[in-house]
C-alpha positions as CSV (number, residue, x, y, z in Angstrom):
1,M,-0.2,0.0,-0.2
2,H,1.3,3.2,-1.1
3,P,1.4,6.3,1.0
4,N,-2.1,7.7,1.8
5,E,-3.9,5.3,-0.8
6,M,-6.7,5.4,1.5
7,A,-6.8,9.4,0.3
8,V,-9.6,8.6,-2.1
9,L,-12.0,7.2,0.8
10,G,-11.4,10.0,3.0
11,L,-8.3,9.5,5.5
12,S,-5.3,12.2,5.5
13,T,-2.2,10.9,5.6
14,E,-2.3,11.3,9.1
15,E,-5.3,9.2,10.3
16,E,-4.1,5.8,7.3
17,L,-0.6,6.4,9.4
18,I,-2.2,6.2,12.5
19,Y,-5.0,3.6,11.6
20,R,-2.4,0.7,10.0
21,H,0.1,0.8,13.4
22,F,-3.1,0.0,15.2
23,L,-3.9,-3.1,13.0
24,R,-0.2,-3.8,13.3
25,E,0.0,-2.8,17.4
26,P,-3.3,-2.6,18.9
27,G,-1.7,-2.1,22.3
28,T,0.3,0.9,21.9
29,D,-0.4,3.7,24.0
30,P,-2.3,6.5,22.2
31,D,-0.4,9.3,24.1
32,T,3.0,7.6,22.2
33,L,1.6,8.3,18.2
34,A,3.4,11.5,17.8
35,Q,7.0,9.9,18.9
36,R,6.3,6.7,17.2
37,L,5.0,8.1,13.3
38,S,7.3,11.8,13.8
39,L,4.1,13.0,13.6
40,D,3.1,16.7,15.7
41,G,1.9,16.2,18.2
42,P,-1.5,18.0,18.2
43,A,-2.2,16.3,14.5
44,A,-1.7,13.8,15.6
45,A,-4.3,14.2,18.6
46,E,-6.5,15.6,15.8
47,A,-6.3,12.4,13.6
48,V,-6.6,10.0,16.5
49,E,-10.0,12.3,17.6
50,R,-11.4,11.9,13.8
51,L,-10.9,8.2,13.4
52,R,-12.9,7.6,17.0
53,L,-14.7,9.5,15.6
54,I,-15.7,7.9,12.1
55,G,-15.9,4.5,14.0
56,L,-12.6,3.5,12.9
57,L,-10.9,3.7,16.4
58,R,-12.9,2.2,19.5
59,A,-11.8,1.7,23.1
60,G,-11.1,-1.2,24.8
61,A,-11.0,-2.7,26.9
62,A,-8.4,-1.8,29.9
63,A,-8.5,1.8,30.6
64,G,-6.8,4.1,28.0
65,Q,-6.1,1.0,25.8
66,V,-7.4,1.7,21.5
67,T,-8.4,-0.9,19.4
68,P,-8.7,-0.1,15.6
69,A,-11.9,-1.7,13.3
70,D,-12.1,-4.7,11.4
71,P,-10.6,-3.1,8.0
72,E,-14.2,-4.6,6.3
73,T,-16.0,-2.8,8.9
74,A,-13.4,0.6,8.3
75,V,-13.7,-0.1,4.6
76,A,-17.2,-0.4,4.4
77,R,-17.8,2.8,6.4
78,L,-15.4,5.3,4.9
79,T,-17.1,4.1,1.4
80,E,-20.4,4.6,3.5
81,L,-19.4,8.5,4.6
82,R,-17.3,9.5,1.0
83,L,-20.6,8.5,-0.9
84,R,-22.3,10.5,1.2
85,S,-19.8,13.1,1.2
86,L,-19.7,13.1,-2.6
87,Y,-23.9,13.4,-2.9
88,R,-23.5,16.3,-0.7
89,E,-21.3,18.1,-3.4
90,I,-23.7,17.0,-5.6
91,Q,-25.8,19.5,-3.9
92,R,-23.5,21.6,-3.2
93,I,-22.6,22.2,-6.7
94,T,-26.5,22.7,-8.1
95,Q,-27.1,24.7,-5.7
96,S,-24.1,27.1,-6.6
97,R,-24.5,26.9,-9.5
98,H,-28.1,28.3,-9.3
99,I,-26.6,31.3,-7.5
100,L,-24.2,31.7,-10.3
101,D,-27.1,32.0,-12.8
102,M,-28.6,34.6,-11.1
103,L,-25.0,36.8,-11.2
104,R,-24.8,36.2,-14.3
105,A,-28.1,37.4,-15.4
106,E,-26.9,40.8,-13.7
107,T,-24.1,41.4,-17.2
108,G,-26.6,39.7,-19.6
109,V,-24.3,37.2,-20.4
110,P,-25.8,33.7,-20.2
111,L,-23.3,31.4,-18.1
112,P,-22.4,28.5,-20.0
113,T,-23.4,24.7,-18.8
114,P,-20.9,22.4,-18.2
115,R,-19.5,19.3,-19.9
116,G,-22.4,16.5,-19.4
117,I,-24.6,18.4,-16.7
118,E,-27.9,19.8,-17.3
119,Q,-29.5,22.5,-15.0
120,L,-33.1,22.3,-14.1
121,N,-35.1,25.1,-13.5
122,D,-38.7,23.7,-12.4
123,W,-40.5,21.1,-11.9
124,P,-42.5,20.8,-15.4
125,E,-39.0,21.1,-17.1
126,V,-37.9,18.5,-14.6
127,R,-40.8,16.5,-15.8
128,T,-40.2,16.6,-19.3
129,R,-37.0,15.2,-19.1
130,I,-38.0,12.2,-17.2
131,D,-40.2,11.6,-19.5
132,D,-37.8,11.2,-22.4
133,L,-35.8,9.9,-20.1
134,A,-38.4,7.2,-18.9
135,F,-39.3,6.3,-22.9
136,F,-35.7,6.5,-23.7
137,A,-34.7,3.8,-21.1
138,R,-34.2,0.1,-21.9
139,E,-32.5,-1.8,-19.2
140,E,-32.9,-0.8,-16.1
141,I,-33.9,2.7,-13.9
142,L,-32.8,3.1,-10.2
143,S,-34.8,4.8,-8.0
144,V,-34.3,5.8,-4.2
145,E,-37.4,8.5,-3.2
146,P,-36.7,10.0,0.3
147,R,-40.5,12.1,0.3
148,V,-43.0,10.6,2.9
149,E,-45.7,11.7,0.9
150,I,-45.5,12.4,-2.2
151,P,-48.0,15.1,-4.6
152,S,-50.9,13.6,-6.6
153,E,-50.3,14.5,-9.5
154,Q,-46.4,13.5,-9.2
155,L,-46.9,10.5,-8.3
156,S,-50.0,9.8,-10.8
157,H,-47.5,10.6,-12.7
158,T,-44.6,8.5,-12.1
159,R,-46.6,5.5,-11.8
160,Q,-48.3,5.9,-15.4
161,L,-44.0,6.1,-16.3
162,N,-43.2,3.8,-14.4
163,L,-45.5,0.8,-15.6
164,R,-45.1,1.4,-18.8
165,S,-40.9,0.7,-18.2
166,L,-42.1,-2.7,-17.2
167,R,-44.0,-3.9,-19.4
168,R,-41.3,-3.1,-22.5
169,G,-38.9,-5.3,-20.7
170,V,-37.5,-2.6,-17.8
171,R,-36.2,-3.8,-14.9
172,L,-36.8,-1.1,-11.5
173,R,-35.7,-1.3,-8.6
174,H,-37.3,1.5,-6.4
175,V,-36.2,1.9,-2.6
176,V,-38.7,4.2,-0.3
177,V,-38.3,5.7,3.0
178,R,-40.4,3.3,6.1
179,G,-42.6,6.6,6.9
180,A,-44.1,6.3,2.9
181,L,-45.6,2.7,4.2
182,D,-48.3,4.8,6.4
183,R,-49.8,6.2,3.8
184,P,-52.4,4.0,1.8
185,C,-52.2,5.2,-1.7
186,T,-48.3,5.5,-1.3
187,V,-49.4,1.3,-0.8
188,E,-51.0,1.1,-3.4
189,Y,-49.0,2.1,-5.9
190,L,-45.6,0.1,-4.1
191,G,-48.0,-3.0,-4.2
192,E,-48.9,-2.6,-7.9
193,L,-45.0,-1.7,-9.2
194,V,-44.0,-5.7,-7.4
195,S,-46.8,-7.2,-9.5
196,H,-45.6,-5.9,-12.5
197,G,-42.3,-7.2,-11.6
198,A,-40.6,-4.5,-10.0
199,R,-38.2,-4.8,-6.5
200,V,-39.1,-2.2,-3.8
201,R,-37.4,-2.2,-1.0
202,V,-37.9,0.1,2.5
203,A,-35.0,1.7,4.4
204,D,-35.1,3.5,8.1
205,E,-34.0,6.6,6.9
206,I,-33.4,8.4,3.1
207,S,-31.8,11.7,2.4
208,E,-31.0,11.1,-0.9
209,H,-32.8,11.1,-3.5
210,I,-31.1,10.2,-7.0
211,L,-33.0,8.3,-10.8
212,V,-30.9,7.0,-13.0
213,Y,-31.9,5.4,-16.0
214,D,-29.9,2.9,-17.6
215,R,-26.6,4.3,-15.7
216,H,-25.7,6.6,-18.8
217,A,-28.2,9.6,-16.9
218,A,-28.9,10.4,-13.2
219,L,-31.2,12.7,-11.8
220,V,-30.8,14.8,-8.8
221,P,-33.0,17.4,-7.3
222,I,-31.8,21.1,-6.0
223,D,-33.9,20.1,-3.0
224,P,-34.4,16.4,-2.4
225,W,-38.2,17.0,-0.7
226,N,-39.1,20.0,-3.7
227,T,-38.5,18.9,-7.3
228,G,-40.5,22.5,-7.9
229,R,-37.1,24.0,-7.4
230,G,-35.6,22.0,-10.2
231,A,-32.5,19.6,-10.3
232,L,-29.2,18.4,-11.8
233,L,-29.4,16.1,-15.0
234,A,-25.9,14.6,-15.1
235,H,-24.6,12.3,-18.9
236,S,-21.0,12.1,-17.2
237,S,-20.2,9.2,-16.4
238,G,-17.9,9.7,-13.4
239,L,-20.8,11.6,-11.9
240,V,-23.3,9.2,-13.0
241,N,-21.4,6.0,-11.5
242,N,-20.7,7.5,-8.4
243,L,-24.6,7.8,-8.4
244,V,-25.2,4.0,-8.3
245,T,-22.5,3.6,-6.1
246,L,-24.7,5.9,-3.2
247,F,-27.8,4.1,-4.9
248,E,-26.0,0.1,-4.3
249,K,-25.5,0.9,-0.8
250,I,-28.3,2.3,-0.3
251,W,-30.1,-1.1,-1.9
252,D,-27.9,-3.4,0.4
253,Q,-28.6,-2.0,3.5
254,A,-32.6,-1.1,2.5
255,E,-34.8,-4.6,3.4
256,S,-37.4,-6.4,0.8
257,I,-41.3,-4.6,1.3
258,S,-42.6,-8.3,0.4
259,V,-41.7,-8.8,3.8
260,L,-42.6,-6.0,5.4
261,L,-46.2,-5.5,4.1
262,Q,-46.9,-9.3,4.9
263,K,-48.3,-10.0,8.8
264,P,-46.6,-12.5,11.2
265,E,-49.6,-13.3,12.4
266,L,-50.2,-17.2,10.5
267,D,-54.0,-18.8,10.7
268,D,-53.8,-22.6,11.8
269,G,-52.9,-24.4,8.2
270,V,-51.7,-22.0,6.4
271,L,-48.5,-20.2,5.9
272,P,-47.9,-17.3,3.7
273,E,-45.5,-17.4,1.5
274,A,-42.7,-15.7,3.5
275,S,-42.8,-17.0,6.6
276,R,-42.8,-20.9,5.0
277,R,-39.1,-19.1,3.1
278,V,-37.9,-17.8,6.8
279,L,-38.7,-21.6,8.0
280,T,-36.8,-23.2,4.7
281,L,-34.2,-20.6,5.3
282,M,-33.9,-21.5,9.3
283,C,-33.2,-25.5,7.9
284,T,-30.7,-24.3,4.7
285,A,-28.8,-21.5,5.8
286,G,-25.7,-21.7,7.4
287,K,-26.3,-18.2,9.1
288,D,-28.8,-15.6,10.1
289,E,-26.4,-13.0,7.6
290,S,-27.2,-15.6,4.8
291,A,-30.3,-16.2,5.3
292,A,-31.3,-12.4,5.6
293,R,-29.3,-11.7,2.7
294,D,-31.6,-14.4,1.0
295,L,-34.8,-12.5,1.8
296,G,-33.1,-9.2,1.1
297,V,-33.6,-7.9,4.4
298,S,-31.8,-7.3,7.3
299,V,-30.3,-9.6,10.3
300,R,-32.7,-7.8,12.7
301,T,-36.2,-8.0,10.5
302,Y,-34.5,-12.0,9.4
303,R,-34.3,-12.5,13.4
304,R,-37.3,-11.2,14.5
305,H,-39.4,-13.5,11.5
306,V,-37.9,-16.1,13.0
307,A,-38.8,-15.2,16.6
308,D,-42.8,-14.8,15.0
309,V,-42.4,-18.3,13.3
310,M,-41.2,-20.2,16.2
311,Q,-44.0,-18.1,19.0
312,R,-46.7,-19.6,16.3
313,L,-45.6,-22.8,16.5
314,G,-44.6,-23.1,20.3
315,A,-41.5,-23.9,20.0
316,A,-39.0,-23.3,22.4
317,S,-35.8,-23.6,19.9
318,R,-35.2,-23.3,16.4
319,A,-34.2,-26.8,15.8
320,Q,-37.9,-27.6,17.7
321,A,-39.5,-25.2,15.7
322,A,-38.0,-27.0,12.2
323,L,-39.3,-30.7,13.5
324,L,-43.5,-28.7,14.0
325,A,-43.2,-27.2,10.9
326,R,-42.5,-30.9,9.1
327,E,-45.0,-32.0,10.9
328,R,-47.8,-29.9,10.1
329,G,-46.1,-30.1,5.8
330,W,-44.9,-26.6,5.4
331,I,-41.7,-27.3,5.1
C-alpha cells in the first residue's frame, strides 16, 4: 500500500498512518503515537479523535486502550461516508450553479452549462426530461425516494411512467423511506409496481433523492424534498457512476417490502409464503446473515420473523420449530 492510498476514502496521511499502526500494534498508548510515527503532537491527537468519531478506533477493554476496527468494517464505513459526502457535494454544486446563474444574469451574459450537466429550473422542465429518459430507457431504472408523501400529481405521473417501463421489460429497483408505508395510496402504488415485476425495498431513513436511467443519465433534485425547485441532470460517466454506487449502498442496507407488508400472524392451517421462506432458511442457511441476505432483509428483521414463526409454532428452539413445521407439512 502506497502512502495515503486511503485518501480516496477520505483519510488524511496522519489518519491512515495511525490506523495502520493500530492494526499492527493494537496495544499502543495513544499518547506515544506522535513520537513513534514522527508526527506533530496536535496533528496526531486530532487524527486520533477523528478516527474515533468515524468508528475506525474504539475504546479497548482496559482503561486508555484503543483497538482498531476490522479492515472490512473500516473500508465499508469509509466508503459510505465518502459516498454521502459526494452526494452532498453534488447538491452544493447544483445550488452554486443556481447562484451563479442569477449573478451572471446581472451582466446579461448567460453562464455556459458544464459539459455533461444540464440545469433544470422547475418541475415542468424536470417532468419533460423524466418523460424522455423513461421513454428511452431500455435496461434498468434505479430510484431512491426520500419523501414520506409525494404530491398526487407527481405520484400519478410516476406511476404511469414506471408501469409503462415495466411492461416494456425495463428492470426497476426502487427504495422508499419506511414512513411512506403509512400512506395507503403509496402502499397501493408500490404493490402495483411489485405485481408488475419491480423490486422495492424500504429504508429507515433516506436523505438522497436519485433517479438513474440505464446507468448513463442521473437526475438529482436541487432540494430532495421539493422537486419543484429544479434538478441537476448528469450525463458525465464519473458522476453517474458515483450515484450508482451510492444507490447500491442504500439498496444493500434496505429491506424487501414484500416481507415488511406481510404480517407474521398465521392461520392454523395456512402459512404465508414469506413465513414459509423464513422456515426454509432456518433449516438450510448456515448463518443468519446469509439467510437475511437471501430474504432481502436486515439480520434484525430476519430474526424478528424467526421469533414470530417460533412463537406461532410454540417452539422453544429453532430445531424444534423445524420439526413442528415438518409435522404440519409447512416445509
